[in-house]
C-alpha positions in Angstrom: 41.3 -89.2 97.0 43.5 -86.5 98.1 42.9 -83.5 96.2 42.3 -80.1 97.9 40.1 -77.3 96.5 42.1 -74.9 94.3 42.3 -71.6 95.9 44.1 -68.4 95.2 46.5 -69.9 97.6 47.8 -69.2 101.0 49.7 -71.1 103.7 50.1 -71.6 107.5 53.6 -71.3 109.0 53.1 -73.6 112.3 54.1 -76.8 113.8 57.3 -78.6 112.6 56.3 -77.5 108.8 57.0 -74.0 110.1 60.5 -74.9 111.0 61.0 -75.0 107.4 58.6 -72.2 105.9 59.7 -69.6 108.7 63.2 -69.0 107.3 62.3 -69.0 103.8 59.3 -66.6 104.2 61.5 -64.4 106.4 64.6 -63.9 104.3 62.2 -63.1 101.2 60.0 -60.7 103.1 63.2 -58.9 104.2 64.2 -58.8 100.6 60.7 -57.3 99.9 61.2 -54.7 102.1 64.6 -53.7 100.4 62.9 -51.5 97.9 62.7 -53.8 94.8 61.3 -52.3 91.9 57.4 -52.5 91.1 55.9 -54.2 88.4 53.3 -53.0 85.8 50.8 -55.7 86.8 48.3 -54.3 89.3 48.0 -55.9 92.7 44.8 -58.0 93.3 42.3 -56.1 95.3 42.9 -57.4 98.5 40.4 -54.8 100.0 37.4 -56.8 98.5 38.8 -60.4 98.0 40.0 -60.9 101.5 39.0 -60.9 105.0 41.6 -59.0 106.4 41.8 -56.5 103.6 45.1 -54.9 102.5 46.7 -55.1 105.9 46.8 -51.0 106.0 48.3 -51.1 101.9 51.2 -53.1 103.1 49.7 -56.2 101.5 50.0 -54.2 98.0 53.1 -52.9 98.8 54.5 -56.5 99.2 52.9 -57.9 96.1 54.5 -55.2 94.0 57.6 -55.8 95.4 57.2 -59.4 94.5 55.8 -61.0 97.3 52.2 -62.7 97.3 50.7 -64.2 100.8 47.3 -65.8 100.7 45.7 -67.6 103.3 42.3 -69.9 103.2 40.2 -72.0 105.5 38.1 -74.8 104.1 35.5 -76.4 106.3 33.5 -79.5 105.5 30.6 -80.5 107.9 28.9 -83.5 107.1 27.4 -86.8 107.9 25.9 -90.0 106.9 21.9 -90.4 107.3 22.1 -93.8 106.5 24.3 -96.7 104.9 27.9 -97.0 105.4 29.6 -98.8 108.4 27.5 -96.8 110.6 25.9 -93.5 110.7 28.0 -90.8 112.1 29.0 -86.9 111.5 32.5 -85.5 110.8 34.2 -82.4 110.5 37.1 -81.7 108.1 39.0 -78.7 107.5 41.8 -77.2 106.0 43.9 -74.3 107.0 46.6 -73.3 104.3 48.9 -70.7 103.7 51.0 -70.2 100.5 53.5 -67.7 99.5 54.6 -66.8 95.9 57.8 -65.1 95.2 58.7 -63.3 91.9 62.6 -63.4 92.4 63.3 -61.1 89.3 61.4 -58.3 91.3 63.1 -59.5 94.6 66.5 -59.7 93.6 66.8 -59.4 89.7 66.9 -63.1 89.0 65.0 -62.9 85.7 62.4 -65.6 85.2 62.8 -67.0 88.7 60.2 -67.8 91.0 59.8 -69.6 94.7 56.4 -71.0 95.7 56.1 -72.4 99.2 52.8 -73.9 100.9 52.1 -75.7 104.1 48.8 -76.5 105.7 47.0 -77.7 109.1 44.9 -80.5 108.4 41.9 -80.8 111.1 39.2 -83.5 111.7 38.7 -86.9 111.7 37.3 -88.3 108.0 33.8 -89.5 107.5 35.1 -91.7 104.6 37.7 -93.7 106.8 35.6 -94.4 110.1 31.9 -94.1 108.9 31.5 -95.2 105.3 34.4 -97.3 104.1 34.3 -95.9 100.6 37.4 -95.5 98.3 36.4 -92.4 96.8 36.8 -90.0 99.8 33.7 -87.9 100.3 35.5 -84.7 100.9 38.9 -83.4 99.1 40.3 -82.3 102.5 40.0 -85.4 104.5 43.7 -86.5 105.5 45.2 -87.3 108.5 45.1 -84.1 111.0 48.3 -82.4 111.9 50.8 -79.4 110.5 52.5 -80.4 107.1 54.7 -78.9 104.9 53.1 -78.7 101.3 54.9 -77.7 98.1 58.5 -76.1 98.0 60.1 -75.2 94.6 61.7 -73.4 92.6 60.3 -72.1 89.2 62.3 -71.0 86.1 60.6 -69.3 83.3 62.1 -69.2 79.9 61.6 -68.1 76.4 59.1 -65.4 77.0 57.0 -67.8 79.5 56.8 -70.3 76.8 58.7 -72.8 78.9 58.7 -73.4 82.6 60.9 -75.5 84.7 60.0 -76.7 88.3 62.4 -78.2 90.8 61.6 -79.1 94.4 58.7 -80.7 96.2 55.6 -80.6 93.8 51.9 -81.8 93.9 50.8 -83.5 90.9 47.0 -83.3 91.6 48.0 -79.2 90.9 48.8 -79.9 87.6 47.9 -82.8 85.8 44.5 -84.5 85.2 42.7 -81.3 86.2 39.0 -80.4 85.1 37.9 -77.0 85.9 34.3 -77.7 85.7 34.8 -80.6 87.9 36.6 -78.3 90.7 33.3 -77.5 92.0 32.5 -80.7 93.7 33.3 -81.5 97.4 34.2 -85.3 96.6 37.7 -85.7 96.1 37.6 -88.2 93.2 36.6 -85.2 90.9 40.1 -83.5 91.7 42.8 -86.3 91.7 40.6 -89.1 89.9 40.0 -92.1 92.3 42.0 -94.5 90.1 45.2 -92.6 90.6 44.5 -92.0 94.3 43.9 -95.8 94.8 46.4 -97.4 92.4 49.6 -95.4 93.0 51.6 -96.3 96.2 50.6 -94.0 98.8 48.1 -92.1 96.5 50.7 -90.6 94.5 52.1 -87.2 94.6 48.6 -85.4 95.5 47.4 -83.7 98.6 48.5 -84.0 101.5 51.9 -85.6 100.1 53.9 -83.1 97.8 56.9 -85.2 96.6 60.3 -84.3 95.4 60.6 -84.2 91.6 60.9 -82.1 88.5 58.2 -80.5 85.9 58.6 -79.1 82.6 55.8 -77.2 80.9 56.1 -76.2 77.1 53.1 -73.8 75.5 54.3 -73.7 71.9 51.2 -71.1 71.4 48.0 -70.2 73.1 46.2 -73.3 72.4 48.6 -76.2 73.0 50.4 -77.1 76.7 52.6 -79.8 77.0 53.8 -81.1 80.4 55.9 -83.7 81.6 56.8 -84.5 85.4 59.0 -87.1 87.4 58.6 -87.5 91.2 59.8 -90.2 93.7 57.4 -93.4 93.2 56.2 -93.4 96.5 55.0 -90.1 98.4 55.8 -91.7 101.9 59.0 -93.6 101.1 60.7 -95.6 103.7 59.7 -93.0 106.5 58.3 -95.0 109.6 56.0 -92.2 110.2 54.7 -91.8 106.5 56.1 -88.7 105.8 53.6 -87.4 108.3 54.7 -83.8 108.3 55.8 -83.3 104.8 59.6 -83.1 106.0 60.8 -86.3 104.9 61.4 -85.5 101.2 61.6 -89.2 100.1 63.9 -90.2 97.6 64.9 -93.7 96.0 61.6 -95.1 95.8 61.4 -96.0 92.0 60.3 -93.1 89.7 56.7 -92.0 88.9 56.6 -90.5 85.6 53.5 -88.5 84.2 52.8 -86.7 80.5 50.1 -84.8 79.2 49.1 -82.7 76.4 46.4 -80.1 76.6 44.5 -78.2 73.7 42.4 -75.3 74.6 39.9 -74.1 72.0 39.0 -70.6 72.4 37.1 -69.3 69.3 37.7 -65.7 68.0 35.0 -63.4 68.0 32.1 -64.6 65.7 33.8 -67.9 64.9 31.8 -70.9 65.4 31.9 -73.2 68.5 32.5 -72.8 72.2 35.5 -72.9 74.5 36.6 -76.2 75.4 39.7 -78.1 76.7 41.0 -81.5 75.8 43.5 -83.4 77.3 45.3 -86.6 77.0 47.5 -88.1 79.5 49.4 -91.2 81.0 51.5 -92.2 84.1 54.3 -94.8 84.8 55.2 -96.0 88.2 58.5 -98.0 88.3 57.8 -99.4 92.3 57.2 -103.1 92.9 53.4 -103.6 93.3 51.7 -106.6 95.2 49.9 -108.8 93.0 46.2 -109.4 93.8 45.7 -112.8 93.4 48.9 -114.6 93.3 51.3 -115.7 96.1 55.0 -115.7 95.9 55.2 -119.2 95.3 53.3 -118.9 92.3 50.1 -120.1 93.6 46.5 -118.5 94.3 46.8 -116.5 97.5 43.3 -118.1 98.6 45.4 -121.5 98.3 46.6 -123.0 101.8 49.9 -123.7 100.1 50.6 -120.1 99.3 53.7 -118.6 101.1 56.0 -115.7 101.1 53.0 -112.8 100.8 51.6 -111.7 97.6 54.2 -112.0 94.3 55.7 -108.8 93.6 55.3 -107.1 90.4 57.6 -104.5 88.7 55.6 -101.1 87.5 52.3 -100.2 86.7 50.8 -97.7 84.1 47.5 -95.8 83.4 46.3 -93.7 80.4 43.5 -91.1 80.7 41.7 -88.6 78.8 39.7 -85.3 79.7 37.1 -83.1 77.9 36.1 -79.9 79.6 33.8 -78.2 77.4 31.3 -75.1 77.5 27.8 -76.2 76.2 25.8 -72.8 76.8 27.0 -69.2 77.5 24.5 -66.4 78.5 24.1 -64.0 76.0 26.4 -61.2 76.3 28.6 -63.1 78.8 31.9 -65.0 78.7 31.7 -66.7 81.9 28.0 -67.6 82.9 26.5 -70.6 81.4 26.5 -74.2 81.4 29.7 -76.5 81.4 30.3 -80.1 81.2 33.2 -82.5 81.5 34.1 -86.1 81.3 37.3 -88.0 82.2 38.2 -91.8 81.8 41.2 -93.4 83.1 42.3 -97.3 82.5 44.8 -99.1 84.1 45.4 -102.3 82.3 47.5 -104.5 84.5 44.2 -105.7 86.5 46.9 -108.2 88.3 48.2 -105.2 90.4 45.9 -102.6 90.4 42.7 -102.4 92.5 40.6 -100.2 90.2 40.8 -101.2 86.4 39.1 -98.4 84.9 37.3 -95.0 86.0 34.8 -92.6 84.6 33.5 -89.4 85.8 31.3 -86.7 84.2 29.2 -83.8 85.2 27.6 -80.4 84.4 27.6 -77.2 86.4 25.8 -73.8 85.7 27.4 -70.6 87.0 24.9 -67.8 87.5 21.7 -70.1 87.9 19.4 -67.2 89.1 19.2 -63.6 88.6 21.5 -61.5 90.6 23.5 -64.5 91.6 26.1 -64.0 88.7 28.8 -65.7 90.8 26.9 -68.9 92.2 27.4 -72.3 90.8 25.3 -75.4 91.0 26.3 -78.7 89.6 25.8 -82.6 89.5 28.4 -85.1 88.8 28.6 -88.8 88.9 31.9 -90.9 89.2 32.3 -94.7 88.6 35.0 -96.5 89.5 35.5 -100.6 88.1 37.2 -102.8 90.4 39.8 -105.1 89.0 39.1 -108.5 87.4 41.5 -110.2 89.4 40.6 -108.9 92.7 37.1 -110.3 92.1 38.6 -113.9 90.9 40.6 -113.6 94.2 37.5 -113.1 96.2 35.4 -115.9 94.5 38.6 -118.2 95.3 38.3 -117.4 99.1 34.5 -117.9 99.2 35.2 -121.3 97.4 37.6 -122.5 99.8 36.1 -121.2 103.1 32.3 -122.4 101.9 30.7 -119.2 103.0 29.5 -116.7 100.3 30.8 -113.4 100.6 30.7 -110.1 98.5 32.6 -110.1 95.2 34.2 -106.6 94.3 32.4 -105.1 91.5 32.8 -101.3 91.3 32.1 -98.0 93.4 30.0 -95.1 92.2 29.1 -91.6 93.6 26.7 -89.2 92.7 27.3 -85.6 94.0 24.6 -82.3 93.6 26.5 -79.1 95.0 25.3 -75.4 94.9 28.2 -73.1 95.6 26.8 -69.5 97.1 29.2 -66.6 96.8 28.4 -64.8 99.8 30.9 -62.4 99.4 34.3 -62.2 97.2 36.0 -64.0 100.0 33.5 -66.2 101.4 31.5 -69.0 100.0 28.7 -71.5 101.5 28.3 -74.6 99.8 25.4 -77.4 100.7 26.1 -80.6 98.9 24.6 -84.3 98.9 26.5 -87.4 98.0 24.9 -90.6 97.5 27.8 -93.7 97.5 26.8 -96.7 95.7 28.7 -100.0 96.8 31.2 -98.7 99.1 34.7 -100.0 98.8 33.7 -101.6 95.5 31.3 -104.1 97.3 33.5 -104.5 100.1 32.2 -106.7 102.8 30.6 -105.1 106.2 32.7 -106.3 109.1 29.5 -106.1 111.3 27.3 -108.1 109.1 29.4 -111.4 107.7 28.4 -112.2 104.1 27.1 -108.9 103.5 28.2 -105.9 101.6 28.8 -102.2 103.0 25.2 -100.4 102.4 25.1 -97.7 100.3 25.2 -94.5 102.0 23.6 -91.2 101.9 25.7 -88.3 102.8 24.3 -84.4 103.5 26.8 -81.6 104.2 28.2 -78.3 103.6 31.4 -76.6 103.1 32.5 -73.0 104.0 35.6 -71.5 102.2 37.2 -68.1 103.2 40.2 -66.4 101.9 42.0 -63.9 104.6 
């Protein structure tokens, strides 16, 4: 639900988030101008890859000194032509600024880095206001406003085989990622819908970076092992829900995530095609509301229920991912057909709205002659609702004598075409069809009926400045 597009990265210093970002950026930019040594790594070709170019060469000089700044704007224009709560149109936008500071080049701190990001979120959201679905139709939909994103210190050790991050971190930039799925606009193809719905506050995912620590170990070129701990609720006890990202919530339990990834890259002439396979799990120690039992031990549908839902300790889920190249164009290691599949299970259905989740899709890069950087794809996601939630709805229907929809599942199909208009600008028309929005949720305007399936057309523009 809360995953954003992956970009070369950029951040916006503005609003209250800018109060925190500006001093850090200013101090590190001052260091960059003091003549820190250059690195052998070549700077990105800013003149071609960014709309604003190389800033008269100053951007490259900053990079050589250890400072990389990038700015992105993602804009989604979309509307549901049928179904949902009502027909409607929406605009969702994300302006993002990101700074990466190589502290070894800046001040001689070997293996040290600082990362800071922030964003200005725009728009009102089609899912929330017009569709009523769980798997949010665009990955940038969120409460509008200015926010601090990530702010962490990174230390690389043992020749970059070990990386430690400490600070305010986004889990959706590191865990449960499929590179093939990143093409698609619906948020569930980034941070899986089961995570976004079942974890308190949606978990440590856009737009909520969360205080935590992450350890990444790369014993060889094939294996990557990582683990992280975060505050158990990204909104914490902040009355405004950590609205500007400056709440830095702690003391709300612990969310722990672990993941092992194996990347197969065949040597020249070796059999097979590249693929990446991941296995992971998370555990959140926060308390969760029971979906069917009251605090006094009776059904929530029972008139004798009192004290609100029973509070249950902790929740966990496991997941697996396969990201596989299926065919490569002759003479190319980049263009061709790739596929992905992900599955996640949250076994404790007495506290998790989504019991299990699956998605899969195909993407083809370079579908037409002369369009080597375009990508076309189709994907499907399915979220199965908790059995306890369904039982609770049946009990309420029986008590009221009025039949109503029973939670079943929500699914979405997306077809997308991402056209690389220039190296710094892309245009992406897409179509989504949402089946049983809200998991077969009742339509407030049609008593006894479920929200109707929704057809959504839209397009995304993405620019790097």
